[in-house]
C-alpha positions, -999 to 999 in steps of 0.1 A, spaced: -385 603 -182 -381 578 -154 -346 565 -148 -362 530 -145 -368 530 -182 -336 547 -194 -311 521 -181 -287 513 -210 -282 479 -224 -245 482 -216 -253 487 -179 -277 457 -180 -251 435 -196 -225 446 -171 -249 440 -142 -258 405 -154 -222 395 -156 -217 408 -121 -247 386 -109 -231 356 -125 -199 360 -104 -212 372 -71 -240 362 -48 -268 387 -39 -291 374 -12 -315 404 -6 -333 424 -33 -360 449 -29 -380 471 -51 -409 495 -44 -419 531 -40 -416 558 -13 -447 580 -12 -468 602 11 -502 594 24 -516 612 -5 -497 590 -29 -472 617 -40 -437 604 -48 -409 613 -23 -380 622 -46 -344 615 -34 -355 594 -4 -328 572 10 -337 535 12 -312 516 33 -308 479 39 -291 469 72 -276 434 77 -286 413 106 -256 423 127 -263 460 120 -226 466 111 -231 470 74 -256 489 53 -263 497 17 -283 526 4 -300 539 -29 -320 570 -36 -355 571 -51 -361 585 -86 -385 612 -97 -414 588 -94 -404 578 -59 -392 543 -70 -361 525 -59 -344 491 -65 -316 477 -43 -298 443 -41 -272 434 -16 -252 404 -3 -272 404 30 -294 376 41 -313 366 72 -332 390 95 -327 425 79 -340 460 84 -349 482 55 -353 519 62 -368 548 42 -356 582 52 -362 617 37 -359 653 49 -390 665 67 -404 629 72 -401 605 99 -380 574 93 -399 542 84 -384 509 94 -395 475 82 -382 442 94 -378 416 66 -364 381 63 -343 373 32 -330 338 23 -326 340 -16 -322 362 -45 -359 366 -52 -368 404 -52 -393 415 -26 -417 443 -31 -415 467 -3 -433 501 -4 -430 529 22 -456 555 31 -440 584 49 -456 603 77 -447 638 92 -428 642 124 -451 642 155 -439 676 167 -414 703 161 -389 689 184 -388 656 167 -383 674 133 -356 695 148 -337 666 161 -336 651 126 -319 682 111 -281 683 103 -256 701 126 -255 729 101 -291 737 107 -286 738 145 -258 763 142 -281 788 126 -293 794 161 -259 807 170 -258 845 164 -223 860 162 -218 896 172 -181 897 162 -172 884 127 -136 877 138 -148 855 167 -171 836 143 -141 831 119 -120 817 147 -149 795 158 -154 780 123 -116 776 119 -107 761 153 -139 745 167 -150 723 137 -120 706 124 -122 672 139 -160 668 146 -193 684 140 -206 712 162 -244 711 164 -250 675 163 -269 656 190 -237 652 211 -224 688 209 -256 709 209 -265 700 245 -273 732 264 -246 744 288 -239 773 309 -210 796 302 -186 780 326 -194 746 311 -187 758 276 -154 774 288 -144 740 302 -152 723 269 -133 749 250 -103 745 273 -104 708 265 -105 714 229 -74 736 232 -57 704 244 -66 689 210 -50 718 192 -76 746 190 -58 779 189 -79 807 204 -72 840 222 -85 841 258 -110 868 248 -122 846 219 -127 816 241 -148 836 265 -169 852 236 -174 818 219 -186 802 253 -211 831 258 -224 828 223 -228 790 223 -246 793 257 -272 817 241 -276 799 208 -276 762 216 -305 764 241 -322 732 232 -353 748 216 -365 734 183 -349 748 151 -372 760 125 -366 738 93 -354 760 65 -334 735 46 -340 727 10 -328 696 -5 -324 691 -43 -326 658 -62 -316 648 -97 -314 617 -120 -277 615 -110 -287 611 -74 -311 583 -82 -283 565 -101 -260 562 -70 -254 537 -42 -236 541 -9 -222 511 11 -208 515 46 -189 490 68 -186 498 105 -150 495 118 -133 498 152 -152 507 184 -168 537 200 -134 553 207 -118 546 173 -105 575 151 -101 562 116 -85 593 103 -77 585 67 -86 558 42 -67 548 10 -73 521 -15 -44 497 -24 -34 482 -57 -51 451 -44 -85 468 -41 -85 467 -3 -93 497 18 -68 507 44 -75 529 74 -53 547 99 -67 546 134 -50 576 150 -66 569 183 -54 533 188 -22 529 168 -38 505 143 -40 499 106 -74 485 95 -81 467 63 -113 460 45 -119 435 17 -149 450 0 -159 418 -17 -161 397 14 -166 423 41 -136 409 60 -121 435 83 -86 429 99 -65 451 122 -27 454 125 -11 471 155 17 495 150 51 485 166 55 498 201 79 527 208 96 541 238 73 572 243 45 579 267 8 578 257 3 607 233 39 604 220 57 637 217 25 656 225 23 641 260 22 676 274 -12 682 257 -45 671 272 -55 653 239 -88 634 236 -76 607 261 -99 577 259 -98 582 222 -61 586 218 -47 557 236 -16 552 214 19 567 210 23 570 172 -10 585 160 -11 571 123 -26 599 102 -22 599 64 -10 573 40 -2 567 4 10 536 -15 45 538 -31 58 522 -63 72 492 -45 37 484 -31 44 495 4 20 519 21 37 550 37 22 564 69 27 596 87 26 593 125 13 626 139 21 620 177 55 602 174 68 621 143 79 589 127 75 579 91 65 543 87 59 518 59 35 489 59 39 459 35 4 446 25 18 413 16 39 406 47 20 428 70 53 440 83 60 476 95 93 495 92 99 528 112 120 557 101 130 583 126 132 620 118 146 649 138 122 657 167 118 692 154 96 678 127 63 678 147 29 664 138 35 647 105 3 652 84 -5 646 48 16 623 26 18 619 -12 41 601 -35 56 617 -67 62 602 -100 98 591 -90 84 573 -59 97 599 -35 77 604 -4 66 640 5 47 650 37 38 680 57 50 686 93 21 708 104 33 722 138 69 728 126 60 746 94 80 722 73 77 698 43 96 665 44 111 646 15 121 610 19 138 588 -7 129 552 -1 159 541 -21 185 559 -1 163 562 31 174 597 34 153 626 47 154 662 37 134 687 58 123 719 40 117 750 62 88 769 49 86 808 52 76 818 87 56 850 77 69 869 106 96 870 134 72 859 162 59 829 142 94 819 135 103 821 172 72 801 183 79 773 156 115 771 166 111 768 203 78 748 204 95 713 202 115 720 232 85 734 251 65 703 243 93 680 254 100 698 287 63 701 297 56 665 286 81 654 311 72 678 339 34 685 334 20 657 313 -16 664 300 -18 698 316 -19 719 284 9 742 296 23 748 261 -12 762 252 -20 783 283 15 800 282 17 804 244 17 840 230 -12 832 208 -35 833 238 -32 872 241 -22 881 206 -35 868 172 -49 834 182 -47 809 153 -32 834 131 1 830 150 7 797 133 11 785 97 1 748 99 11 734 65 -16 708 61 -25 692 27 1 685 -1 0 671 -36 22 667 -67 17 686 -100 15 659 -127 27 683 -153 61 694 -138 65 672 -106 66 704 -84 52 699 -48 23 721 -36 11 725 -1 -16 744 17 -11 764 49 -43 760 66 -40 789 92 -20 814 71 -43 811 41 -15 804 16 -6 777 -9 30 771 -18 51 755 -45 84 736 -39 106 729 -69 113 691 -65 149 695 -76 161 729 -63 137 729 -33 131 766 -39 98 777 -23 72 802 -36 40 811 -18 6 826 -28 -22 842 -7 -55 824 -12 -86 845 -17 -108 822 5 -99 811 41 -88 778 54 -72 760 24 -70 724 36 -63 693 15 -58 703 -22 -55 680 -52 -44 683 -88 -64 673 -117 -47 656 -147 -43 690 -164 -22 705 -137 -49 727 -122 -49 727 -83 -84 724 -66 -84 736 -30 -112 732 -3 -118 765 16 -127 751 51 -133 785 67 -154 800 39 -176 772 26 -159 773 -7 -140 756 -34 -110 773 -52 -94 766 -85 -58 776 -90 -40 776 -124 -2 775 -117 6 786 -152 -13 819 -148 -12 821 -110 -50 829 -111 -77 819 -87 -114 812 -94 -138 808 -64 -169 788 -60 -193 789 -30 -206 755 -20 -244 748 -22 -259 751 13 -291 735 26 -301 770 38 -288 805 32 -279 810 69 -258 778 72 -222 772 65 -201 743 54 -167 728 63 -151 711 33 -123 691 47 -109 674 17 -115 669 -20 -103 647 -49 -105 646 -87 -121 617 -104 -94 602 -127 -119 596 -156 -145 623 -155 -123 651 -140 -151 660 -116 -142 673 -82 -156 654 -52 -158 673 -19 -166 664 16 -195 684 30 -192 676 66 -216 700 85 -245 688 65 -239 651 61 -233 652 23 -208 645 -3 -206 671 -32 -197 665 -68 -186 695 -89 -186 695 -127 -158 719 -138 -173 723 -172 -209 733 -163 -198 747 -129 -226 729 -112 -228 708 -80 -246 676 -73 -252 668 -36 -254 632 -22 -270 631 13 -253 606 36 -274 576 50 -258 583 84 -264 613 106 -231 628 118 -209 619 87 -175 634 89 -154 622 59 -116 627 56 -94 621 26 -113 609 -6 -99 581 -27 -111 563 -59 -112 526 -65 -105 511 -99 -142 508 -105 -146 546 -99 -162 545 -65 -153 574 -42 -144 561 -8 -135 576 26 -136 571 63 -164 586 84 -146 595 116 -162 621 137 -143 625 169 -155 608 191 -169 579 171 -197 574 196 -211 608 185 -220 593 150 -256 580 146 -244 544 145 -219 549 174 -188 538 153 -166 549 125 -171 534 90 -155 528 57 -177 547 32 -179 541 -5 -203 559 -30 -207 543 -64 -221 570 -87 -238 543 -110 -245 516 -84 -282 523 -82 -284 520 -119 -267 487 -118 -291 474 -92 -321 487 -111 -309 472 -144 -304 438 -127 -337 437 -111 -357 449 -141 -339 429 -168 -358 400 -182 -343 365 -175 
């Protein structure tokens, strides 16, 4: 049955109320079909505003039909996009709320190269054939974590020496590879990414749930911005940390107003405590490197600064910052969460520590996590001094990397890298994920006792608890999702749905919908967002309207929208050339359809 005819009366009433309180200038209905008249199911119909800095997207239903309304007016562009078909763009003028009928007839790509160019990064990486599984594991773990590999910017054919230069630069960003692995990766990428067309093997699935959804994107920053994380405030605003430019961005989703607030200056060089590293200079122009954030009980937004190792608060009302200094041995402050008591918890990734900060007493407690070996302990202990000395003597030369023992021993396995962190709602315990050590750990919030568990899948990244106290963990290295029950200490593993059997996925983060209990997961190599139902153990995939979509932390608005920041590094590698705030409303398409099909 068509989803056009099954919209509930409740949805219609809700949408009509919405129309009464907000203006919608552009409305379109129609059908997406082939030249033979067959419906194109799951096609993305996107409306761009006149400035091309905002866009709204819905998906076609089983009959190829769509309906979309937006706040845009003036000279607009409406695009139809679908896998295996060439984009169709139509210029339109909209000055009022009257719906316009706009049909699209899709045509095949002109040639194999044009089709290949439209495929996701995950498809292009199928051309890369790995002879050594250990090198492939190192590549997935270390070369995919801040941007796609295989998109138009990164799949350009290069000779081996050019790839070695690129990999050396990536090591300045934090990639941890042995010398032999670096050489092997350079040789393999030279052979695999040769510029020849990729045979399309991808298979997209569609469902009624997909046709019910709507995606809204707001461009933010510039071609060099790096909006690492997004959070939603109690005021409904979206807040974004620009790690590259030392800024906090804010977005009013109702008006589209975007503002920026510079972080206070600090007596550190560009790159902060990591001035010894090459870093993505030109992108990282700041000293603090704001990374993750969470809103506390007093309304302040707490921010981890990766480069300066400073904790910071931002008051949304006064727009004032306050800086809190930590011992310099706490390096690269990463993910931050707030517990039920209002206490701030965060990971210090490079130092293998978890930090605890009480906003009432303004007191820090740094918790040393298990090293997992003598050599790891030595490296984590001396690394702050190595960074400081080389930052003063050899800024930007990567000496801490080129002289590190990991280059000729175990590569990334020489480090722990505590990454994501979350609070168990059942007992208040703090849980973290060690990305490189393939472990999760529990900290007793009162005694600070630590217990760790090995994960069955590799690359545990940014875990989250559901309301029942079950921990869900994205397995970045193994294209997977893990479920861990702290009461039984048992894992359950799920492989993510791929677009083709020979592809892989890199789930960076996830979050649990507060009402439905469903797990939403970033699917960054294939430009998708995944939705997992724990009861039926099934996935729904939402293709992104933007090629090169790299989402970070996922957050939910009060209306149930799932939002994030699309922040491939560098931003100019994204199809639109800029980062974006990204929100997906699972029922937004239904609301538009109900409003446009309801009788006056």
